[in-house]
PyMOL Python script that loads the backbone (N, CA, C, O; Angstrom):
from pymol import cmd

cmd.read_pdbstr("""\
ATOM      1  N   MET A   1       0.853  -1.183   0.013  1.00  0.00           N
ATOM      2  CA  MET A   1       0.010   0.018  -0.007  1.00  0.00           C
ATOM      3  C   MET A   1       0.897   1.238  -0.011  1.00  0.00           C
ATOM      4  O   MET A   1       1.850   1.333   0.762  1.00  0.00           O
ATOM      5  N   THR A   2       0.580   2.157  -0.872  1.00  0.00           N
ATOM      6  CA  THR A   2       1.335   3.400  -0.991  1.00  0.00           C
ATOM      7  C   THR A   2       0.555   4.508  -0.319  1.00  0.00           C
ATOM      8  O   THR A   2      -0.658   4.619  -0.502  1.00  0.00           O
ATOM      9  N   TYR A   3       1.241   5.325   0.455  1.00  0.00           N
ATOM     10  CA  TYR A   3       0.580   6.453   1.142  1.00  0.00           C
ATOM     11  C   TYR A   3       0.990   7.709   0.513  1.00  0.00           C
ATOM     12  O   TYR A   3       2.144   7.895   0.127  1.00  0.00           O
ATOM     13  N   ALA A   4       0.024   8.595   0.405  1.00  0.00           N
ATOM     14  CA  ALA A   4       0.280  10.012  -0.118  1.00  0.00           C
ATOM     15  C   ALA A   4       0.044  10.952   1.085  1.00  0.00           C
ATOM     16  O   ALA A   4      -1.056  11.457   1.306  1.00  0.00           O
ATOM     17  N   PHE A   5       1.105  11.152   1.828  1.00  0.00           N
ATOM     18  CA  PHE A   5       1.032  11.990   3.032  1.00  0.00           C
ATOM     19  C   PHE A   5       1.184  13.449   2.654  1.00  0.00           C
ATOM     20  O   PHE A   5       1.877  13.760   1.686  1.00  0.00           O
ATOM     21  N   PRO A   6       0.553  14.357   3.394  1.00  0.00           N
ATOM     22  CA  PRO A   6       0.794  15.752   3.177  1.00  0.00           C
ATOM     23  C   PRO A   6       2.265  16.044   3.645  1.00  0.00           C
ATOM     24  O   PRO A   6       2.834  15.268   4.413  1.00  0.00           O
ATOM     25  N   PRO A   7       2.840  17.126   3.188  1.00  0.00           N
ATOM     26  CA  PRO A   7       4.253  17.416   3.499  1.00  0.00           C
ATOM     27  C   PRO A   7       4.566  17.470   5.000  1.00  0.00           C
ATOM     28  O   PRO A   7       5.634  17.014   5.411  1.00  0.00           O
ATOM     29  N   ASP A   8       3.657  18.018   5.834  1.00  0.00           N
ATOM     30  CA  ASP A   8       3.971  18.135   7.210  1.00  0.00           C
ATOM     31  C   ASP A   8       3.986  16.701   7.905  1.00  0.00           C
ATOM     32  O   ASP A   8       4.770  16.468   8.825  1.00  0.00           O
ATOM     33  N   VAL A   9       3.143  15.810   7.457  1.00  0.00           N
ATOM     34  CA  VAL A   9       3.102  14.453   8.006  1.00  0.00           C
ATOM     35  C   VAL A   9       4.332  13.689   7.484  1.00  0.00           C
ATOM     36  O   VAL A   9       4.951  12.920   8.219  1.00  0.00           O
ATOM     37  N   GLU A  10       4.678  13.914   6.190  1.00  0.00           N
ATOM     38  CA  GLU A  10       5.867  13.271   5.613  1.00  0.00           C
ATOM     39  C   GLU A  10       7.135  13.697   6.452  1.00  0.00           C
ATOM     40  O   GLU A  10       8.027  12.890   6.714  1.00  0.00           O
ATOM     41  N   GLN A  11       7.156  14.955   6.838  1.00  0.00           N
ATOM     42  CA  GLN A  11       8.301  15.424   7.612  1.00  0.00           C
ATOM     43  C   GLN A  11       8.376  14.753   9.003  1.00  0.00           C
ATOM     44  O   GLN A  11       9.450  14.363   9.460  1.00  0.00           O
ATOM     45  N   LEU A  12       7.214  14.633   9.656  1.00  0.00           N
ATOM     46  CA  LEU A  12       7.129  13.959  10.936  1.00  0.00           C
ATOM     47  C   LEU A  12       7.594  12.489  10.825  1.00  0.00           C
ATOM     48  O   LEU A  12       8.339  12.008  11.679  1.00  0.00           O
ATOM     49  N   ILE A  13       7.162  11.806   9.802  1.00  0.00           N
ATOM     50  CA  ILE A  13       7.543  10.432   9.561  1.00  0.00           C
ATOM     51  C   ILE A  13       9.050  10.339   9.343  1.00  0.00           C
ATOM     52  O   ILE A  13       9.729   9.508   9.945  1.00  0.00           O
ATOM     53  N   ALA A  14       9.553  11.198   8.481  1.00  0.00           N
ATOM     54  CA  ALA A  14      10.997  11.208   8.204  1.00  0.00           C
ATOM     55  C   ALA A  14      11.796  11.453   9.448  1.00  0.00           C
ATOM     56  O   ALA A  14      12.837  10.830   9.658  1.00  0.00           O
ATOM     57  N   GLY A  15      11.307  12.386  10.305  1.00  0.00           N
ATOM     58  CA  GLY A  15      11.972  12.592  11.589  1.00  0.00           C
ATOM     59  C   GLY A  15      11.987  11.398  12.462  1.00  0.00           C
ATOM     60  O   GLY A  15      13.000  11.132  13.108  1.00  0.00           O
ATOM     61  N   ARG A  16      10.913  10.655  12.521  1.00  0.00           N
ATOM     62  CA  ARG A  16      10.885   9.441  13.340  1.00  0.00           C
ATOM     63  C   ARG A  16      11.867   8.384  12.773  1.00  0.00           C
ATOM     64  O   ARG A  16      12.577   7.710  13.519  1.00  0.00           O
ATOM     65  N   MET A  17      11.879   8.273  11.499  1.00  0.00           N
ATOM     66  CA  MET A  17      12.763   7.277  10.857  1.00  0.00           C
ATOM     67  C   MET A  17      14.228   7.674  11.036  1.00  0.00           C
ATOM     68  O   MET A  17      15.109   6.818  11.124  1.00  0.00           O
ATOM     69  N   ALA A  18      14.473   8.982  11.089  1.00  0.00           N
ATOM     70  CA  ALA A  18      15.894   9.452  11.227  1.00  0.00           C
ATOM     71  C   ALA A  18      16.466   9.083  12.590  1.00  0.00           C
ATOM     72  O   ALA A  18      17.681   8.980  12.758  1.00  0.00           O
ATOM     73  N   THR A  19      15.578   8.887  13.559  1.00  0.00           N
ATOM     74  CA  THR A  19      16.097   8.538  14.886  1.00  0.00           C
ATOM     75  C   THR A  19      16.643   7.121  14.965  1.00  0.00           C
ATOM     76  O   THR A  19      17.323   6.735  15.916  1.00  0.00           O
ATOM     77  N   GLY A  20      16.307   6.345  13.898  1.00  0.00           N
ATOM     78  CA  GLY A  20      16.770   4.925  13.874  1.00  0.00           C
ATOM     79  C   GLY A  20      15.776   3.998  14.541  1.00  0.00           C
ATOM     80  O   GLY A  20      15.997   2.787  14.561  1.00  0.00           O
ATOM     81  N   GLY A  21      14.703   4.511  15.080  1.00  0.00           N
ATOM     82  CA  GLY A  21      13.764   3.617  15.780  1.00  0.00           C
ATOM     83  C   GLY A  21      12.789   2.946  14.801  1.00  0.00           C
ATOM     84  O   GLY A  21      12.076   2.020  15.188  1.00  0.00           O
ATOM     85  N   TYR A  22      12.748   3.387  13.569  1.00  0.00           N
ATOM     86  CA  TYR A  22      11.850   2.873  12.612  1.00  0.00           C
ATOM     87  C   TYR A  22      12.566   2.620  11.282  1.00  0.00           C
ATOM     88  O   TYR A  22      13.393   3.431  10.864  1.00  0.00           O
ATOM     89  N   SER A  23      12.257   1.504  10.615  1.00  0.00           N
ATOM     90  CA  SER A  23      12.955   1.165   9.383  1.00  0.00           C
ATOM     91  C   SER A  23      12.110   1.685   8.204  1.00  0.00           C
ATOM     92  O   SER A  23      12.669   2.093   7.186  1.00  0.00           O
ATOM     93  N   THR A  24      10.781   1.675   8.330  1.00  0.00           N
ATOM     94  CA  THR A  24       9.887   1.979   7.241  1.00  0.00           C
ATOM     95  C   THR A  24       8.764   2.949   7.686  1.00  0.00           C
ATOM     96  O   THR A  24       8.520   3.144   8.877  1.00  0.00           O
ATOM     97  N   GLU A  25       8.084   3.556   6.658  1.00  0.00           N
ATOM     98  CA  GLU A  25       6.885   4.347   6.989  1.00  0.00           C
ATOM     99  C   GLU A  25       5.849   3.473   7.641  1.00  0.00           C
ATOM    100  O   GLU A  25       5.154   3.904   8.561  1.00  0.00           O
ATOM    101  N   ASP A  26       5.737   2.204   7.158  1.00  0.00           N
ATOM    102  CA  ASP A  26       4.747   1.298   7.727  1.00  0.00           C
ATOM    103  C   ASP A  26       4.989   1.141   9.191  1.00  0.00           C
ATOM    104  O   ASP A  26       4.034   1.121   9.968  1.00  0.00           O
ATOM    105  N   ASP A  27       6.270   1.025   9.622  1.00  0.00           N
ATOM    106  CA  ASP A  27       6.536   0.864  11.039  1.00  0.00           C
ATOM    107  C   ASP A  27       6.035   2.046  11.820  1.00  0.00           C
ATOM    108  O   ASP A  27       5.409   1.892  12.868  1.00  0.00           O
ATOM    109  N   VAL A  28       6.310   3.234  11.310  1.00  0.00           N
ATOM    110  CA  VAL A  28       5.901   4.502  12.010  1.00  0.00           C
ATOM    111  C   VAL A  28       4.394   4.511  12.129  1.00  0.00           C
ATOM    112  O   VAL A  28       3.856   4.752  13.210  1.00  0.00           O
ATOM    113  N   LEU A  29       3.697   4.248  11.015  1.00  0.00           N
ATOM    114  CA  LEU A  29       2.263   4.279  10.966  1.00  0.00           C
ATOM    115  C   LEU A  29       1.651   3.225  11.945  1.00  0.00           C
ATOM    116  O   LEU A  29       0.691   3.490  12.668  1.00  0.00           O
ATOM    117  N   ARG A  30       2.257   2.046  11.915  1.00  0.00           N
ATOM    118  CA  ARG A  30       1.720   0.978  12.765  1.00  0.00           C
ATOM    119  C   ARG A  30       1.860   1.336  14.232  1.00  0.00           C
ATOM    120  O   ARG A  30       0.932   1.137  15.016  1.00  0.00           O
ATOM    121  N   ASP A  31       3.026   1.866  14.609  1.00  0.00           N
ATOM    122  CA  ASP A  31       3.230   2.328  15.993  1.00  0.00           C
ATOM    123  C   ASP A  31       2.300   3.451  16.363  1.00  0.00           C
ATOM    124  O   ASP A  31       1.748   3.452  17.464  1.00  0.00           O
ATOM    125  N   ALA A  32       2.109   4.401  15.487  1.00  0.00           N
ATOM    126  CA  ALA A  32       1.250   5.525  15.714  1.00  0.00           C
ATOM    127  C   ALA A  32      -0.204   5.035  15.963  1.00  0.00           C
ATOM    128  O   ALA A  32      -0.861   5.469  16.910  1.00  0.00           O
ATOM    129  N   LEU A  33      -0.667   4.155  15.122  1.00  0.00           N
ATOM    130  CA  LEU A  33      -2.058   3.601  15.274  1.00  0.00           C
ATOM    131  C   LEU A  33      -2.177   2.830  16.582  1.00  0.00           C
ATOM    132  O   LEU A  33      -3.206   2.900  17.253  1.00  0.00           O
ATOM    133  N   ARG A  34      -1.149   2.109  16.940  1.00  0.00           N
ATOM    134  CA  ARG A  34      -1.184   1.358  18.190  1.00  0.00           C
ATOM    135  C   ARG A  34      -1.237   2.264  19.370  1.00  0.00           C
ATOM    136  O   ARG A  34      -1.973   2.014  20.325  1.00  0.00           O
ATOM    137  N   ALA A  35      -0.451   3.337  19.318  1.00  0.00           N
ATOM    138  CA  ALA A  35      -0.448   4.379  20.394  1.00  0.00           C
ATOM    139  C   ALA A  35      -1.814   5.058  20.490  1.00  0.00           C
ATOM    140  O   ALA A  35      -2.311   5.320  21.585  1.00  0.00           O
ATOM    141  N   LEU A  36      -2.420   5.342  19.320  1.00  0.00           N
ATOM    142  CA  LEU A  36      -3.758   5.983  19.329  1.00  0.00           C
ATOM    143  C   LEU A  36      -4.796   5.068  19.915  1.00  0.00           C
ATOM    144  O   LEU A  36      -5.663   5.516  20.665  1.00  0.00           O
ATOM    145  N   ALA A  37      -4.727   3.769  19.585  1.00  0.00           N
ATOM    146  CA  ALA A  37      -5.680   2.798  20.155  1.00  0.00           C
ATOM    147  C   ALA A  37      -5.517   2.711  21.675  1.00  0.00           C
ATOM    148  O   ALA A  37      -6.517   2.646  22.389  1.00  0.00           O
ATOM    149  N   GLU A  38      -4.266   2.708  22.195  1.00  0.00           N
ATOM    150  CA  GLU A  38      -4.057   2.643  23.606  1.00  0.00           C
ATOM    151  C   GLU A  38      -4.582   3.946  24.291  1.00  0.00           C
ATOM    152  O   GLU A  38      -5.173   3.886  25.369  1.00  0.00           O
ATOM    153  N   GLU A  39      -4.361   5.091  23.659  1.00  0.00           N
ATOM    154  CA  GLU A  39      -4.871   6.339  24.227  1.00  0.00           C
ATOM    155  C   GLU A  39      -6.399   6.346  24.244  1.00  0.00           C
ATOM    156  O   GLU A  39      -7.002   6.797  25.218  1.00  0.00           O
ATOM    157  N   GLU A  40      -6.994   5.880  23.238  1.00  0.00           N
ATOM    158  CA  GLU A  40      -8.506   5.805  23.206  1.00  0.00           C
ATOM    159  C   GLU A  40      -9.042   4.837  24.270  1.00  0.00           C
ATOM    160  O   GLU A  40     -10.071   5.085  24.899  1.00  0.00           O
ATOM    161  N   ALA A  41      -8.333   3.758  24.447  1.00  0.00           N
ATOM    162  CA  ALA A  41      -8.754   2.814  25.488  1.00  0.00           C
ATOM    163  C   ALA A  41      -8.592   3.408  26.916  1.00  0.00           C
ATOM    164  O   ALA A  41      -9.438   3.224  27.791  1.00  0.00           O
ATOM    165  N   ASP A  42      -7.500   4.105  27.095  1.00  0.00           N
ATOM    166  CA  ASP A  42      -7.243   4.766  28.382  1.00  0.00           C
ATOM    167  C   ASP A  42      -8.357   5.839  28.643  1.00  0.00           C
ATOM    168  O   ASP A  42      -8.899   5.908  29.746  1.00  0.00           O
ATOM    169  N   LEU A  43      -8.678   6.647  27.643  1.00  0.00           N
ATOM    170  CA  LEU A  43      -9.700   7.675  27.708  1.00  0.00           C
ATOM    171  C   LEU A  43     -11.079   7.017  28.058  1.00  0.00           C
ATOM    172  O   LEU A  43     -11.831   7.529  28.888  1.00  0.00           O
ATOM    173  N   THR A  44     -11.359   5.930  27.429  1.00  0.00           N
ATOM    174  CA  THR A  44     -12.611   5.228  27.670  1.00  0.00           C
ATOM    175  C   THR A  44     -12.684   4.749  29.091  1.00  0.00           C
ATOM    176  O   THR A  44     -13.723   4.872  29.740  1.00  0.00           O
ATOM    177  N   ALA A  45     -11.560   4.186  29.600  1.00  0.00           N
ATOM    178  CA  ALA A  45     -11.510   3.709  30.959  1.00  0.00           C
ATOM    179  C   ALA A  45     -11.719   4.851  31.960  1.00  0.00           C
ATOM    180  O   ALA A  45     -12.433   4.702  32.952  1.00  0.00           O
ATOM    181  N   VAL A  46     -11.075   6.004  31.676  1.00  0.00           N
ATOM    182  CA  VAL A  46     -11.239   7.169  32.598  1.00  0.00           C
ATOM    183  C   VAL A  46     -12.679   7.626  32.557  1.00  0.00           C
ATOM    184  O   VAL A  46     -13.241   7.884  33.621  1.00  0.00           O
ATOM    185  N   ARG A  47     -13.304   7.744  31.431  1.00  0.00           N
ATOM    186  CA  ARG A  47     -14.683   8.197  31.286  1.00  0.00           C
ATOM    187  C   ARG A  47     -15.632   7.228  32.050  1.00  0.00           C
ATOM    188  O   ARG A  47     -16.570   7.650  32.727  1.00  0.00           O
ATOM    189  N   GLU A  48     -15.343   5.922  31.908  1.00  0.00           N
ATOM    190  CA  GLU A  48     -16.137   4.892  32.614  1.00  0.00           C
ATOM    191  C   GLU A  48     -16.015   5.069  34.170  1.00  0.00           C
ATOM    192  O   GLU A  48     -16.995   5.024  34.913  1.00  0.00           O
ATOM    193  N   ALA A  49     -14.778   5.266  34.581  1.00  0.00           N
ATOM    194  CA  ALA A  49     -14.517   5.455  36.024  1.00  0.00           C
ATOM    195  C   ALA A  49     -15.177   6.698  36.600  1.00  0.00           C
ATOM    196  O   ALA A  49     -15.663   6.687  37.731  1.00  0.00           O
ATOM    197  N   ILE A  50     -15.188   7.773  35.811  1.00  0.00           N
ATOM    198  CA  ILE A  50     -15.827   8.984  36.226  1.00  0.00           C
ATOM    199  C   ILE A  50     -17.384   8.756  36.309  1.00  0.00           C
ATOM    200  O   ILE A  50     -18.037   9.189  37.259  1.00  0.00           O
ATOM    201  N   ALA A  51     -17.919   8.088  35.315  1.00  0.00           N
ATOM    202  CA  ALA A  51     -19.353   7.761  35.345  1.00  0.00           C
ATOM    203  C   ALA A  51     -19.689   6.907  36.523  1.00  0.00           C
ATOM    204  O   ALA A  51     -20.728   7.123  37.148  1.00  0.00           O
ATOM    205  N   GLU A  52     -18.877   5.959  36.857  1.00  0.00           N
ATOM    206  CA  GLU A  52     -19.150   5.083  37.996  1.00  0.00           C
ATOM    207  C   GLU A  52     -19.093   5.891  39.322  1.00  0.00           C
ATOM    208  O   GLU A  52     -19.920   5.711  40.216  1.00  0.00           O
ATOM    209  N   TYR A  53     -18.125   6.747  39.403  1.00  0.00           N
ATOM    210  CA  TYR A  53     -18.001   7.611  40.597  1.00  0.00           C
ATOM    211  C   TYR A  53     -19.192   8.480  40.746  1.00  0.00           C
ATOM    212  O   TYR A  53     -19.726   8.617  41.847  1.00  0.00           O
ATOM    213  N   ARG A  54     -19.639   9.088  39.651  1.00  0.00           N
ATOM    214  CA  ARG A  54     -20.835   9.981  39.732  1.00  0.00           C
ATOM    215  C   ARG A  54     -22.093   9.201  40.012  1.00  0.00           C
ATOM    216  O   ARG A  54     -23.081   9.757  40.493  1.00  0.00           O
ATOM    217  N   ALA A  55     -22.066   7.911  39.715  1.00  0.00           N
ATOM    218  CA  ALA A  55     -23.263   7.055  40.015  1.00  0.00           C
ATOM    219  C   ALA A  55     -23.230   6.539  41.451  1.00  0.00           C
ATOM    220  O   ALA A  55     -24.139   5.824  41.872  1.00  0.00           O
ATOM    221  N   GLY A  56     -22.169   6.904  42.220  1.00  0.00           N
ATOM    222  CA  GLY A  56     -22.121   6.547  43.633  1.00  0.00           C
ATOM    223  C   GLY A  56     -21.065   5.450  43.976  1.00  0.00           C
ATOM    224  O   GLY A  56     -20.911   5.088  45.143  1.00  0.00           O
ATOM    225  N   ASP A  57     -20.379   4.952  43.003  1.00  0.00           N
ATOM    226  CA  ASP A  57     -19.343   3.961  43.291  1.00  0.00           C
ATOM    227  C   ASP A  57     -18.230   4.659  44.027  1.00  0.00           C
ATOM    228  O   ASP A  57     -17.681   5.634  43.514  1.00  0.00           O
ATOM    229  N   PRO A  58     -17.864   4.187  45.243  1.00  0.00           N
ATOM    230  CA  PRO A  58     -16.800   4.863  46.007  1.00  0.00           C
ATOM    231  C   PRO A  58     -15.389   4.647  45.452  1.00  0.00           C
ATOM    232  O   PRO A  58     -14.453   5.328  45.871  1.00  0.00           O
ATOM    233  N   GLY A  59     -15.231   3.729  44.536  1.00  0.00           N
ATOM    234  CA  GLY A  59     -13.911   3.439  43.984  1.00  0.00           C
ATOM    235  C   GLY A  59     -13.029   2.700  44.904  1.00  0.00           C
ATOM    236  O   GLY A  59     -13.477   2.069  45.862  1.00  0.00           O
ATOM    237  N   VAL A  60     -11.776   2.777  44.616  1.00  0.00           N
ATOM    238  CA  VAL A  60     -10.761   2.071  45.410  1.00  0.00           C
ATOM    239  C   VAL A  60      -9.930   3.117  46.121  1.00  0.00           C
ATOM    240  O   VAL A  60      -9.501   4.084  45.491  1.00  0.00           O
ATOM    241  N   PRO A  61      -9.682   2.954  47.433  1.00  0.00           N
ATOM    242  CA  PRO A  61      -8.804   3.902  48.140  1.00  0.00           C
ATOM    243  C   PRO A  61      -7.419   3.988  47.423  1.00  0.00           C
ATOM    244  O   PRO A  61      -6.926   3.005  46.870  1.00  0.00           O
ATOM    245  N   LEU A  62      -6.840   5.161  47.456  1.00  0.00           N
ATOM    246  CA  LEU A  62      -5.588   5.402  46.751  1.00  0.00           C
ATOM    247  C   LEU A  62      -4.525   4.475  47.114  1.00  0.00           C
ATOM    248  O   LEU A  62      -3.773   4.024  46.251  1.00  0.00           O
ATOM    249  N   ASP A  63      -4.414   4.148  48.422  1.00  0.00           N
ATOM    250  CA  ASP A  63      -3.302   3.235  48.833  1.00  0.00           C
ATOM    251  C   ASP A  63      -3.479   1.856  48.245  1.00  0.00           C
ATOM    252  O   ASP A  63      -2.508   1.205  47.858  1.00  0.00           O
ATOM    253  N   GLU A  64      -4.762   1.397  48.175  1.00  0.00           N
ATOM    254  CA  GLU A  64      -5.053   0.078  47.547  1.00  0.00           C
ATOM    255  C   GLU A  64      -4.753   0.150  46.045  1.00  0.00           C
ATOM    256  O   GLU A  64      -4.211  -0.792  45.468  1.00  0.00           O
ATOM    257  N   ALA A  65      -5.106   1.265  45.428  1.00  0.00           N
ATOM    258  CA  ALA A  65      -4.846   1.425  43.970  1.00  0.00           C
ATOM    259  C   ALA A  65      -3.333   1.315  43.672  1.00  0.00           C
ATOM    260  O   ALA A  65      -2.913   0.646  42.727  1.00  0.00           O
ATOM    261  N   PHE A  66      -2.543   1.993  44.510  1.00  0.00           N
ATOM    262  CA  PHE A  66      -1.059   1.915  44.305  1.00  0.00           C
ATOM    263  C   PHE A  66      -0.594   0.462  44.543  1.00  0.00           C
ATOM    264  O   PHE A  66       0.257  -0.036  43.805  1.00  0.00           O
ATOM    265  N   ASP A  67      -1.127  -0.198  45.533  1.00  0.00           N
ATOM    266  CA  ASP A  67      -0.765  -1.623  45.761  1.00  0.00           C
ATOM    267  C   ASP A  67      -1.075  -2.451  44.532  1.00  0.00           C
ATOM    268  O   ASP A  67      -0.270  -3.290  44.126  1.00  0.00           O
ATOM    269  N   LEU A  68      -2.251  -2.221  43.927  1.00  0.00           N
ATOM    270  CA  LEU A  68      -2.625  -2.995  42.765  1.00  0.00           C
ATOM    271  C   LEU A  68      -1.652  -2.718  41.593  1.00  0.00           C
ATOM    272  O   LEU A  68      -1.259  -3.638  40.875  1.00  0.00           O
ATOM    273  N   VAL A  69      -1.283  -1.473  41.420  1.00  0.00           N
ATOM    274  CA  VAL A  69      -0.328  -1.136  40.366  1.00  0.00           C
ATOM    275  C   VAL A  69       1.040  -1.797  40.622  1.00  0.00           C
ATOM    276  O   VAL A  69       1.671  -2.345  39.718  1.00  0.00           O
ATOM    277  N   ARG A  70       1.440  -1.724  41.819  1.00  0.00           N
ATOM    278  CA  ARG A  70       2.784  -2.329  42.191  1.00  0.00           C
ATOM    279  C   ARG A  70       2.756  -3.829  41.907  1.00  0.00           C
ATOM    280  O   ARG A  70       3.704  -4.385  41.352  1.00  0.00           O
ATOM    281  N   ARG A  71       1.646  -4.481  42.299  1.00  0.00           N
ATOM    282  CA  ARG A  71       1.597  -5.921  42.105  1.00  0.00           C
ATOM    283  C   ARG A  71       1.479  -6.324  40.641  1.00  0.00           C
ATOM    284  O   ARG A  71       1.814  -7.447  40.264  1.00  0.00           O
ATOM    285  N   SER A  72       1.005  -5.408  39.834  1.00  0.00           N
ATOM    286  CA  SER A  72       0.851  -5.755  38.425  1.00  0.00           C
ATOM    287  C   SER A  72       2.221  -5.959  37.748  1.00  0.00           C
ATOM    288  O   SER A  72       2.341  -6.641  36.729  1.00  0.00           O
ATOM    289  N   GLY A  73       3.252  -5.335  38.362  1.00  0.00           N
ATOM    290  CA  GLY A  73       4.639  -5.476  37.841  1.00  0.00           C
ATOM    291  C   GLY A  73       4.860  -4.673  36.619  1.00  0.00           C
ATOM    292  O   GLY A  73       5.916  -4.828  36.004  1.00  0.00           O
ATOM    293  N   VAL A  74       3.963  -3.823  36.202  1.00  0.00           N
ATOM    294  CA  VAL A  74       4.088  -2.997  35.010  1.00  0.00           C
ATOM    295  C   VAL A  74       4.639  -1.653  35.407  1.00  0.00           C
ATOM    296  O   VAL A  74       4.140  -1.004  36.326  1.00  0.00           O
ATOM    297  N   ARG A  75       5.704  -1.230  34.686  1.00  0.00           N
ATOM    298  CA  ARG A  75       6.294   0.105  35.013  1.00  0.00           C
ATOM    299  C   ARG A  75       5.918   1.044  33.884  1.00  0.00           C
ATOM    300  O   ARG A  75       5.732   0.622  32.742  1.00  0.00           O
ATOM    301  N   ALA A  76       5.810   2.320  34.213  1.00  0.00           N
ATOM    302  CA  ALA A  76       5.460   3.315  33.262  1.00  0.00           C
ATOM    303  C   ALA A  76       6.332   3.312  32.044  1.00  0.00           C
ATOM    304  O   ALA A  76       5.871   3.603  30.940  1.00  0.00           O
ATOM    305  N   THR A  77       7.583   2.988  32.228  1.00  0.00           N
ATOM    306  CA  THR A  77       8.503   3.022  31.126  1.00  0.00           C
ATOM    307  C   THR A  77       8.346   1.811  30.213  1.00  0.00           C
ATOM    308  O   THR A  77       8.970   1.793  29.152  1.00  0.00           O
ATOM    309  N   GLU A  78       7.564   0.813  30.555  1.00  0.00           N
ATOM    310  CA  GLU A  78       7.405  -0.331  29.779  1.00  0.00           C
ATOM    311  C   GLU A  78       6.312  -0.175  28.697  1.00  0.00           C
ATOM    312  O   GLU A  78       6.207  -1.025  27.813  1.00  0.00           O
ATOM    313  N   LYS A  79       5.505   0.889  28.754  1.00  0.00           N
ATOM    314  CA  LYS A  79       4.431   1.146  27.810  1.00  0.00           C
ATOM    315  C   LYS A  79       4.892   1.455  26.415  1.00  0.00           C
ATOM    316  O   LYS A  79       4.069   1.689  25.530  1.00  0.00           O
TER     317      LYS A  79
END
""", "prot")
cmd.dss("prot")
cmd.show_as("cartoon", "prot")
cmd.util.cbc("prot")
cmd.orient("prot")
């Protein structure tokens, strides 16, 4: 599949490829779409949590939430 990107997008893609982190335009596009999907999923989760809170769900105390995150073994830098 061939892409006809506007010049500003072409420049962004070239900049990403110049860092050495991507070999092809496809790799940049694939990673961008994956990041967008993650961002949309995160936003949906936040909206759902806000709706639950407004509906009266007390949620999880902050110390318990931190414990859950720590036990998950996932670090922010791993995303």
